[in-house]
C-alpha positions as CSV (number, residue, x, y, z in Angstrom):
1,M,-20.7,-24.4,-10.9
2,N,-18.1,-27.0,-11.4
3,D,-15.4,-24.3,-11.2
4,W,-16.7,-23.3,-7.7
5,T,-16.8,-27.0,-6.7
6,N,-13.2,-27.5,-7.8
7,L,-12.1,-24.4,-6.0
8,A,-13.8,-25.6,-2.8
9,D,-12.1,-29.0,-3.2
10,A,-8.7,-27.3,-3.7
11,L,-9.1,-25.3,-0.5
12,R,-10.2,-28.4,1.4
13,I,-7.2,-30.4,0.1
14,G,-4.8,-27.6,1.0
15,G,-5.2,-28.5,4.7
16,W,-4.6,-26.3,7.8
17,V,-2.1,-24.0,6.0
18,I,-5.1,-22.6,4.0
19,W,-6.2,-20.7,7.2
20,P,-3.1,-18.5,7.6
21,L,-3.0,-18.0,3.9
22,S,-6.6,-16.9,4.0
23,A,-5.8,-14.5,6.8
24,L,-3.0,-13.0,4.8
25,A,-5.3,-12.6,1.8
26,V,-7.9,-10.8,3.9
27,V,-5.4,-8.4,5.4
28,A,-3.9,-7.7,2.0
29,L,-7.4,-7.0,0.5
30,A,-8.2,-4.7,3.4
31,I,-5.0,-2.7,2.9
32,V,-5.6,-2.5,-0.8
33,L,-9.1,-1.2,-0.4
34,D,-8.1,1.3,2.3
35,R,-5.2,2.7,0.3
36,M,-7.4,2.9,-2.9
37,Y,-10.0,5.0,-1.0
38,T,-7.4,7.1,0.8
39,L,-5.4,8.0,-2.3
40,W,-8.6,8.7,-4.3
41,R,-10.2,10.8,-1.6
42,F,-7.2,12.7,-0.1
43,A,-4.4,12.5,-2.8
44,R,-6.1,13.1,-6.1
45,M,-5.1,16.4,-7.5
46,P,-7.9,18.4,-9.1
47,A,-7.4,20.4,-12.3
48,G,-5.5,23.7,-11.6
49,A,-4.4,22.7,-8.1
50,L,-0.8,23.0,-9.1
51,N,-1.2,26.1,-11.2
52,P,1.8,28.5,-11.1
53,S,-0.7,31.2,-10.0
54,T,-0.4,30.9,-6.2
55,Q,-3.7,32.6,-5.6
56,H,-5.6,30.3,-7.9
57,A,-3.8,27.2,-6.4
58,A,-4.7,28.4,-2.9
59,H,-8.3,28.8,-3.9
60,V,-8.4,25.3,-5.3
61,A,-6.8,23.9,-2.1
62,A,-9.3,25.7,0.1
63,S,-12.2,23.8,-1.7
64,L,-10.6,20.4,-1.0
65,P,-11.4,18.3,2.1
66,R,-9.6,19.4,5.2
67,H,-7.5,16.2,5.3
68,H,-6.6,16.3,1.7
69,A,-2.8,16.3,1.2
70,L,-2.8,19.6,-0.7
71,S,-5.1,21.3,1.8
72,R,-2.9,20.2,4.7
73,L,0.2,21.6,3.0
74,S,-1.4,24.8,1.9
75,R,-2.4,25.8,5.5
76,V,1.3,26.0,6.3
77,F,1.6,29.1,4.0
78,E,-1.5,30.9,5.4
79,D,0.4,32.8,8.2
80,N,2.3,35.5,6.3
81,G,3.9,36.9,9.5
82,V,6.1,33.9,10.1
83,P,9.7,34.0,8.9
84,L,10.5,32.1,5.7
85,W,12.8,29.6,7.4
86,R,10.0,28.7,9.8
87,I,7.5,28.2,7.0
88,E,10.0,26.0,5.1
89,S,10.6,23.9,8.2
90,R,6.9,23.5,8.9
91,A,6.3,22.6,5.2
92,E,8.9,19.8,5.4
93,S,7.4,18.5,8.6
94,Q,3.9,18.5,7.1
95,A,5.1,16.8,4.0
96,A,6.7,14.0,6.1
97,R,3.5,13.5,8.0
98,I,1.5,13.4,4.7
99,E,3.9,10.8,3.3
100,R,3.6,8.7,6.5
101,D,-0.2,8.9,6.4
102,M,-0.5,8.0,2.7
103,S,2.0,5.1,3.1
104,R,0.2,3.6,6.1
105,G,-0.2,-0.1,5.9
106,L,2.2,-0.5,2.9
107,W,4.9,-2.0,5.1
108,L,2.4,-4.8,6.0
109,L,1.6,-5.3,2.4
110,E,5.3,-5.6,1.6
111,T,5.6,-8.2,4.4
112,I,2.8,-10.2,2.9
113,V,4.7,-10.3,-0.4
114,T,7.4,-12.3,1.4
115,A,5.3,-14.1,4.0
116,A,2.6,-15.6,1.7
117,P,5.1,-17.8,-0.4
118,L,6.8,-18.9,2.8
119,V,3.6,-20.0,4.3
120,G,2.7,-21.8,1.1
121,L,6.2,-23.4,1.1
122,L,5.5,-24.6,4.7
123,G,2.3,-26.2,3.4
124,T,4.4,-27.8,0.6
125,I,6.8,-29.3,3.1
126,V,4.1,-30.6,5.4
127,G,2.2,-32.2,2.4
128,M,5.4,-33.8,1.1
129,M,6.3,-35.1,4.5
130,H,2.9,-36.7,4.8
131,S,3.2,-38.4,1.4
132,F,6.7,-39.7,2.2
133,R,5.5,-41.0,5.6
134,L,2.8,-43.0,3.8
135,I,5.3,-44.4,1.3
136,G,7.8,-45.4,3.9
137,G,5.3,-47.0,6.2
138,D,4.6,-50.7,6.6
139,G,2.0,-52.5,4.5
140,P,0.5,-51.6,1.2
141,V,0.6,-48.0,0.0
142,N,-2.7,-46.2,-0.6
143,P,-2.1,-44.2,-3.8
144,A,-5.1,-41.9,-3.0
145,R,-3.6,-40.8,0.3
146,V,-0.2,-40.2,-1.3
147,S,-1.6,-38.1,-4.1
148,G,-3.6,-36.2,-1.5
149,G,-0.5,-35.1,0.3
150,V,1.1,-34.1,-3.0
151,A,-2.1,-32.1,-3.9
152,Q,-2.0,-30.4,-0.5
153,A,1.6,-29.3,-1.2
154,L,0.8,-28.0,-4.7
155,V,-2.4,-26.1,-3.6
156,A,-0.6,-24.4,-0.7
157,T,2.2,-23.2,-2.9
158,A,-0.1,-22.0,-5.7
159,I,-2.3,-20.0,-3.3
160,G,0.7,-18.4,-1.5
161,L,2.2,-17.3,-4.9
162,V,-1.1,-15.8,-6.1
163,I,-1.4,-13.8,-2.8
164,A,2.2,-12.6,-3.1
165,L,1.8,-11.6,-6.7
166,V,-1.3,-9.5,-6.1
167,A,0.2,-7.9,-3.0
168,L,3.4,-7.1,-5.0
169,F,1.6,-5.4,-7.8
170,A,-0.5,-3.4,-5.3
171,F,2.5,-2.4,-3.2
172,N,4.4,-1.2,-6.3
173,Y,1.4,0.7,-7.6
174,F,0.7,2.5,-4.3
175,S,4.3,3.3,-3.7
176,R,4.5,4.9,-7.1
177,R,1.3,6.9,-6.4
178,V,2.8,8.2,-3.1
179,D,6.1,9.1,-4.7
180,H,4.2,11.0,-7.5
181,L,2.1,12.8,-4.8
182,M,5.2,13.9,-2.9
183,D,6.7,15.2,-6.1
184,E,3.6,17.3,-6.8
185,L,3.5,18.6,-3.2
186,E,7.2,19.5,-3.4
187,S,6.5,21.6,-6.6
188,F,3.5,23.2,-4.9
189,A,5.6,24.1,-1.8
190,N,8.5,25.5,-4.0
191,E,6.0,27.7,-5.9
192,N,4.6,29.1,-2.6
193,L,8.0,29.6,-1.0
194,G,9.2,31.4,-4.1
195,A,6.2,33.7,-4.2
196,L,6.6,34.5,-0.5
197,R,10.3,35.2,-0.9
198,L,9.6,37.5,-3.8
199,A,6.9,39.3,-1.9
200,R,9.1,39.8,1.1
201,E,11.9,41.5,-0.8
202,Q,10.2,44.8,0.0
203,P,11.7,46.5,3.1
204,G,10.0,46.0,6.5
205,M,8.9,42.4,5.9
206,P,10.3,39.6,8.0
207,S,12.8,37.3,6.2
């Protein structure tokens, strides 16, 4: 119970700068939860999805949700009457759209990594200015009010750094997940293109 009381006191001492820091923390948490769900629901590769057997991989892709990354890419290869150069172009365009969708919000998370410490630094400057103004004023100095300004500076800096650290680890993790997903999709597309190219070596097929 004392820990919660101390936390509430720290937030109260932090002053007005706690409000923008809280907003950044809420936005970062929302992005983290959204990306966790999106990557778990629409980017997790089931067993056998990238099997070299194109027929088996297509069967697995068909059982996935329609907006799953692998399902979206596999639909590009369903029309066998399209020339290979057109299929390859559509696969590249679809992969770019998938990467954009899976990376949605990460730019804002990266911005929070930089913005949170700066907002905390702003609180530090305001708190120190308040303390120096009290010290430089006329009359006796109230130590409690001076220490309050210093505490405000330290609390704002600490909260800004904590938010930035959490956002940084989350951003790096999600970026690695998206990069790994794109590598898997590239392998899947290459397998399908190779199979189509091999099948169309027979005469009479469009190239």
